[in-house]
C-alpha positions as CSV (number, residue, x, y, z in Angstrom):
1,M,9.5,-14.3,-7.9
2,R,9.3,-14.1,-4.1
3,Y,6.5,-15.9,-2.2
4,R,4.8,-15.0,1.1
5,E,2.7,-16.8,3.6
6,L,-1.0,-15.8,3.3
7,G,-1.8,-15.3,7.0
8,N,-2.5,-18.6,8.7
9,T,-3.9,-20.4,5.7
10,G,-0.8,-22.3,5.0
11,L,-0.7,-21.1,1.4
12,K,2.4,-19.5,-0.1
13,V,1.4,-16.9,-2.7
14,S,3.5,-14.9,-5.2
15,E,3.8,-11.3,-4.0
16,I,2.7,-10.2,-7.4
17,G,-0.7,-11.7,-8.3
18,L,-3.1,-11.4,-11.3
19,G,-6.3,-9.3,-10.9
20,A,-8.2,-10.8,-13.9
21,E,-10.9,-8.1,-14.3
22,W,-9.3,-6.6,-17.3
23,L,-9.4,-9.9,-19.2
24,E,-13.2,-9.5,-19.7
25,R,-12.5,-7.5,-22.9
26,H,-10.2,-10.0,-24.5
27,S,-10.4,-13.1,-26.6
28,A,-9.6,-16.6,-25.4
29,E,-6.2,-16.6,-27.0
30,E,-5.3,-13.2,-25.5
31,V,-6.5,-14.4,-22.0
32,K,-4.3,-17.5,-22.5
33,A,-1.3,-15.4,-23.4
34,V,-1.6,-13.3,-20.3
35,I,-2.1,-16.2,-17.9
36,H,0.7,-18.3,-19.4
37,H,3.0,-15.2,-19.2
38,C,2.1,-14.9,-15.5
39,A,2.9,-18.5,-14.9
40,Q,6.2,-18.2,-16.6
41,A,7.0,-15.2,-14.3
42,G,6.2,-17.3,-11.2
43,I,2.8,-15.8,-10.4
44,N,0.6,-18.4,-8.7
45,I,-2.5,-16.5,-7.5
46,L,-5.4,-14.9,-9.4
47,D,-8.6,-13.2,-8.5
48,C,-11.7,-13.9,-10.5
49,W,-14.6,-11.8,-9.1
50,M,-16.3,-11.4,-12.5
51,S,-19.5,-13.1,-13.3
52,E,-19.5,-12.6,-17.0
53,P,-19.6,-16.1,-18.6
54,N,-17.1,-15.7,-21.4
55,V,-14.2,-14.5,-19.2
56,R,-14.8,-17.3,-16.8
57,S,-14.6,-19.8,-19.6
58,N,-11.6,-18.2,-21.1
59,I,-9.7,-18.3,-17.8
60,G,-10.7,-21.9,-17.3
61,A,-9.4,-22.8,-20.7
62,A,-6.1,-21.0,-20.0
63,L,-5.7,-22.9,-16.7
64,K,-6.4,-26.3,-18.3
65,G,-3.7,-28.8,-17.2
66,Q,-2.2,-26.2,-14.8
67,R,-5.0,-25.9,-12.1
68,E,-2.9,-27.3,-9.2
69,K,-0.2,-24.6,-9.8
70,W,-2.7,-21.8,-9.2
71,I,-4.3,-20.4,-6.1
72,I,-7.7,-19.0,-7.1
73,Q,-9.7,-16.3,-5.3
74,G,-13.3,-17.0,-6.4
75,H,-16.2,-14.8,-5.3
76,I,-19.4,-15.9,-3.7
77,G,-22.3,-13.5,-4.4
78,S,-21.1,-12.2,-7.8
79,T,-23.8,-13.3,-10.3
80,W,-24.8,-12.8,-14.0
81,Q,-28.4,-11.8,-14.4
82,N,-30.1,-10.7,-17.6
83,G,-26.7,-10.0,-19.3
84,Q,-25.1,-8.0,-16.5
85,Y,-23.2,-8.3,-13.2
86,V,-25.4,-8.3,-10.1
87,R,-24.1,-8.6,-6.5
88,T,-26.7,-10.5,-4.5
89,R,-27.2,-12.4,-1.3
90,E,-30.2,-14.4,-2.6
91,L,-29.0,-17.9,-1.9
92,D,-30.4,-19.7,-4.9
93,K,-28.7,-17.2,-7.3
94,V,-25.5,-17.3,-5.3
95,Q,-25.3,-21.1,-5.4
96,A,-26.0,-21.2,-9.2
97,A,-23.4,-18.5,-9.9
98,F,-20.7,-20.2,-7.8
99,Q,-21.5,-23.6,-9.5
100,D,-21.1,-21.8,-12.8
101,L,-17.7,-20.5,-11.7
102,L,-16.5,-24.0,-10.9
103,E,-17.7,-25.4,-14.1
104,R,-16.3,-22.7,-16.3
105,L,-12.9,-22.8,-14.5
106,E,-13.0,-26.6,-14.9
107,T,-12.3,-27.2,-11.3
108,H,-14.0,-28.9,-8.4
109,Y,-12.7,-26.5,-5.7
110,I,-11.7,-22.8,-5.1
111,D,-8.8,-22.1,-2.8
112,L,-10.1,-18.9,-1.4
113,G,-13.9,-18.6,-1.4
114,M,-14.5,-14.8,-1.1
115,I,-17.6,-13.4,0.5
116,H,-18.0,-10.8,-2.3
117,F,-17.9,-7.0,-1.8
118,V,-19.1,-6.1,1.7
119,D,-18.6,-2.4,2.4
120,E,-21.4,-1.7,5.0
121,K,-21.0,-2.7,8.7
122,A,-24.7,-3.5,9.0
123,E,-24.6,-5.8,6.0
124,F,-21.5,-7.6,7.4
125,E,-23.3,-8.2,10.7
126,K,-26.4,-9.4,8.8
127,L,-24.3,-11.8,6.7
128,M,-22.5,-13.2,9.7
129,E,-25.8,-14.1,11.4
130,G,-27.7,-15.5,8.5
131,E,-27.9,-18.3,5.9
132,F,-25.3,-16.7,3.6
133,V,-22.3,-17.4,6.0
134,S,-23.8,-20.8,6.9
135,H,-23.7,-21.6,3.2
136,V,-20.1,-20.5,2.9
137,K,-19.1,-22.5,5.9
138,D,-20.8,-25.5,4.4
139,L,-18.8,-25.1,1.2
140,K,-15.6,-25.1,3.2
141,Q,-16.7,-28.2,5.2
142,K,-17.4,-30.0,1.9
143,G,-14.0,-29.0,0.5
144,V,-15.5,-26.9,-2.3
145,I,-13.6,-24.0,-0.9
146,R,-10.4,-24.4,1.1
147,H,-10.5,-21.1,3.0
148,I,-13.0,-18.4,3.6
149,G,-12.1,-14.8,2.5
150,M,-13.9,-11.6,2.0
151,S,-13.5,-8.5,-0.3
152,T,-14.1,-5.0,1.0
153,H,-12.9,-1.4,0.5
154,N,-14.0,-0.3,4.0
155,P,-11.3,-0.7,6.8
156,D,-14.0,-0.8,9.5
157,V,-15.7,-3.8,7.8
158,A,-12.3,-5.4,7.1
159,R,-11.4,-5.1,10.8
160,M,-14.8,-6.7,11.8
161,A,-14.0,-9.6,9.4
162,A,-10.4,-10.0,10.8
163,E,-11.8,-10.2,14.3
164,S,-14.7,-12.5,13.4
165,G,-12.8,-15.8,13.6
166,V,-14.6,-16.9,10.4
167,V,-12.8,-14.9,7.7
168,E,-9.3,-16.2,7.1
169,M,-8.0,-13.6,4.6
170,I,-9.2,-10.3,3.1
171,L,-9.0,-8.8,-0.3
172,F,-8.6,-5.1,0.5
173,S,-7.9,-1.9,-1.4
174,V,-4.4,-0.6,-0.5
175,N,-2.4,2.3,-2.0
176,P,-0.9,5.5,-0.5
177,A,-3.8,7.6,-1.5
178,F,-6.6,5.3,-0.1
179,D,-4.5,4.9,3.1
180,M,-5.0,8.6,3.9
181,L,-8.8,8.3,3.8
182,P,-11.0,7.5,6.8
183,A,-13.4,4.6,6.7
184,S,-16.5,5.1,4.5
185,E,-19.4,3.1,3.2
186,D,-19.5,5.2,0.1
187,L,-17.0,3.8,-2.5
188,D,-17.1,7.1,-4.4
189,E,-15.2,8.8,-1.5
190,Y,-12.1,6.9,-2.5
191,F,-12.2,8.0,-6.2
192,K,-12.8,11.7,-5.8
193,D,-10.9,14.0,-8.1
194,E,-9.6,15.9,-5.1
195,Y,-9.1,14.9,-1.5
196,A,-9.6,17.3,1.4
197,E,-6.7,19.7,1.9
198,N,-6.1,18.6,5.6
199,I,-5.7,14.9,4.8
200,G,-2.3,13.6,5.5
201,G,-0.7,10.4,6.8
202,I,-2.2,6.9,7.2
203,A,-5.7,7.0,8.6
204,P,-5.8,5.4,12.1
205,E,-8.5,2.9,11.0
206,R,-6.3,1.6,8.2
207,A,-3.1,1.4,10.3
208,R,-5.0,-0.5,13.0
209,L,-6.5,-2.9,10.4
210,Y,-3.1,-3.9,9.1
211,Q,-1.8,-4.4,12.7
212,I,-4.8,-6.5,13.7
213,C,-4.5,-8.7,10.6
214,E,-0.8,-9.2,11.3
215,Q,-1.5,-10.1,14.9
216,R,-4.3,-12.5,14.1
217,G,-2.7,-14.1,11.1
218,V,-5.4,-12.9,8.7
219,G,-3.6,-12.4,5.4
220,I,-4.3,-9.5,3.0
221,T,-4.3,-9.6,-0.8
222,V,-4.5,-6.2,-2.4
223,M,-6.8,-4.7,-5.0
224,K,-6.6,-1.1,-6.3
225,G,-2.9,-1.0,-5.8
226,Y,-2.5,1.5,-8.7
227,E,-5.8,3.3,-7.9
228,G,-6.9,2.5,-11.4
229,G,-3.8,4.1,-12.8
230,R,-4.5,7.5,-11.3
231,L,-1.3,7.4,-9.3
232,F,0.8,7.2,-12.5
233,K,0.1,10.8,-13.6
234,A,0.7,14.0,-11.6
235,E,-2.5,15.5,-12.9
236,T,-4.7,12.7,-11.6
237,S,-2.8,11.8,-8.5
238,P,-4.1,13.3,-5.2
239,F,-0.5,14.0,-4.3
240,K,0.1,15.9,-7.5
241,V,3.2,13.8,-8.2
242,A,3.5,10.6,-10.3
243,L,4.4,7.2,-8.9
244,T,5.5,4.2,-10.9
245,P,4.0,0.7,-10.8
246,V,7.0,-0.5,-8.9
247,Q,6.7,2.2,-6.2
248,C,3.0,1.5,-5.8
249,L,3.7,-2.2,-5.4
250,H,6.4,-1.5,-2.9
251,Y,4.1,0.6,-0.8
252,A,1.4,-2.1,-0.7
253,L,3.9,-4.9,0.0
254,T,5.4,-3.0,3.0
255,R,2.1,-2.9,4.8
256,P,1.8,-5.4,7.7
257,A,-0.1,-8.7,6.8
258,V,0.0,-8.0,3.0
259,A,1.0,-11.1,1.1
260,S,0.2,-10.3,-2.6
261,V,-1.0,-7.5,-4.8
262,M,-3.5,-8.5,-7.5
263,V,-2.4,-6.4,-10.5
264,G,-4.9,-5.7,-13.2
265,C,-3.2,-7.0,-16.4
266,D,-4.7,-7.3,-19.9
267,T,-1.4,-7.8,-21.9
268,P,1.9,-9.6,-21.3
269,D,3.5,-6.1,-21.2
270,H,1.4,-5.2,-18.1
271,V,2.6,-8.4,-16.5
272,D,6.2,-7.5,-17.2
273,A,5.7,-4.0,-15.7
274,A,4.5,-5.5,-12.5
275,V,7.0,-8.4,-12.3
276,A,9.8,-5.8,-12.8
277,Y,9.3,-5.2,-9.1
278,E,11.1,-8.5,-8.4
279,T,14.4,-7.2,-9.8
280,A,14.0,-3.4,-9.0
281,S,16.6,-1.5,-7.1
282,E,15.9,0.2,-3.8
283,E,16.0,3.5,-5.7
284,E,13.3,2.3,-8.1
285,K,11.1,1.1,-5.3
286,D,11.5,4.3,-3.3
287,Y,8.0,5.8,-2.9
288,A,8.9,7.7,0.3
289,S,11.0,10.4,-1.3
290,I,8.3,11.1,-3.8
291,L,5.5,11.3,-1.2
292,A,7.6,13.4,1.1
293,G,8.3,15.9,-1.6
294,A,4.7,16.0,-2.8
295,P,3.0,19.4,-2.8
296,K,-0.1,17.9,-1.2
297,H,-0.8,15.3,1.6
298,A,2.6,14.4,2.9
299,Y,3.0,11.7,5.6
300,S,4.9,14.0,8.0
301,G,6.0,12.4,11.3
302,Q,4.6,9.0,10.5
303,C,6.7,5.8,9.9
304,T,5.7,4.0,6.7
305,Y,8.4,1.3,7.1
306,C,10.0,2.5,3.9
307,G,13.6,1.7,5.2
308,H,15.2,5.1,4.3
309,C,16.5,5.2,7.9
310,A,19.1,2.5,7.0
311,P,21.9,1.8,7.4
312,C,22.1,1.9,11.2
313,P,25.7,1.9,12.5
314,S,24.5,-0.5,15.3
315,G,22.9,-2.8,12.7
316,I,19.3,-2.3,13.9
317,D,16.5,-3.0,11.4
318,I,14.7,0.2,12.4
319,A,11.8,-0.3,10.1
320,M,11.1,-3.7,11.6
321,V,11.4,-2.5,15.1
322,N,9.0,0.3,14.3
323,K,6.5,-2.2,12.8
324,L,6.7,-4.5,15.8
325,Y,6.4,-1.6,18.1
326,D,3.2,-0.4,16.4
327,L,1.8,-3.9,16.5
328,A,2.5,-4.3,20.2
329,R,1.2,-0.9,21.2
330,M,-2.4,-2.0,20.3
331,Q,-2.6,-4.3,23.4
332,D,-2.5,-3.7,27.1
333,T,0.4,-6.2,27.2
334,V,2.8,-7.2,24.5
335,P,1.5,-10.3,22.6
336,P,4.0,-13.2,23.1
337,T,4.3,-13.7,19.3
338,V,5.3,-10.1,18.8
339,Q,7.7,-10.2,21.7
340,A,9.3,-13.4,20.3
341,H,9.6,-11.8,16.9
342,Y,11.3,-8.8,18.4
343,E,13.7,-10.9,20.5
344,G,14.5,-12.8,17.4
345,L,16.0,-9.7,15.7
346,S,19.8,-9.7,15.6
347,K,19.8,-6.1,17.1
348,H,17.3,-4.4,19.3
349,A,16.2,-0.9,20.2
350,R,18.4,-0.9,23.2
351,D,21.4,-1.1,20.8
352,C,20.6,2.4,19.6
353,V,23.5,4.9,20.2
354,K,21.3,7.9,19.4
355,C,23.6,9.1,16.6
356,G,20.6,10.6,14.8
357,G,21.8,9.6,11.3
358,C,18.5,7.7,10.7
359,E,16.5,10.9,11.4
360,T,18.5,12.9,8.8
361,R,17.6,10.3,6.2
362,C,13.9,9.9,7.1
363,P,11.8,11.6,4.4
364,F,8.9,12.0,6.8
365,G,10.7,13.5,9.8
366,V,10.0,10.6,12.2
367,R,11.7,11.0,15.6
368,V,13.4,7.6,15.3
369,T,15.6,7.8,18.4
370,E,12.6,8.7,20.5
371,R,10.7,5.7,19.1
372,M,13.7,3.4,19.9
373,G,13.5,4.6,23.5
374,D,9.8,3.9,23.6
375,A,10.4,0.4,22.1
376,V,13.0,-0.3,24.9
377,K,10.4,0.6,27.5
378,L,7.8,-1.6,25.8
379,F,9.8,-4.7,24.9
380,G,12.5,-4.5,27.6
């Protein structure tokens, strides 16, 4: 298992994580089997947003004696009322539900205290100005949570969180289908049976979000990496081609600032299918060729940092140069950290000999040599 820094939190998380939602429908023994299988594979982060009491207790029992080995994302605002899940900002109910989470997980702290499910900009602004965020800050000051996070599906809200100076990491929905869609406060927009015919490439709001998070050290953990399994079948995929779990994981893990993908697993076999990413070949990870050949919604002309441009005869890491170039272009002047990272590369854009081999290999028709020239102008 490989591990990544989660933004500036100081935490190192496994790049494959456990999204525990599916465990709700399983017995205590089945939950224990999945969590122990994850631990054996090197997975060290799990997300528990669910408020249902039994699954919380089952997860707590499975973690018994192993708590310090796990990084837990626990959600603030997810409550259980009258036998069902309710998202609320009513502080008395929020406090009771979070205390219930601590007790059922048999822990005195949560590593990542997640402000739960904020998809509207107006709600985010209201939360940041009111008693809810004050309560969250108080939890952190007391050590009940170690870091403040937030979950959202809306890139505009995620950007506001990343720029807030309060939210340290974000649980965000990332997959190649969602990345095409503009920001929306209507979650149903992301799960339509068909997307508009003219959609193609990464939506600017999402590309900018990833870049802002990378610049500011706001780590991203990923939900909806498989789009609920829709990407695995041509008939349900918006691209009308099927991707594998490994390809979906590679797409998410090549986005700037992404540290871990929370994979929904309800059997040890599902864990194995995700962890197969760690030993997969470059051919098995290759999402770019599939998307480039898709009958709908190709990423024409847009660098996705997939690495197909390699090998470069001059030894340039073209995908990394492109990623740093995209990060730096956001500002009037190149941020010193981005400049330093660029200078730390063994080869630079100025080493490009314009042979054009990279362009013949790029599935999306990116004008690589032109971008290398632009990078020289930007970085020097």
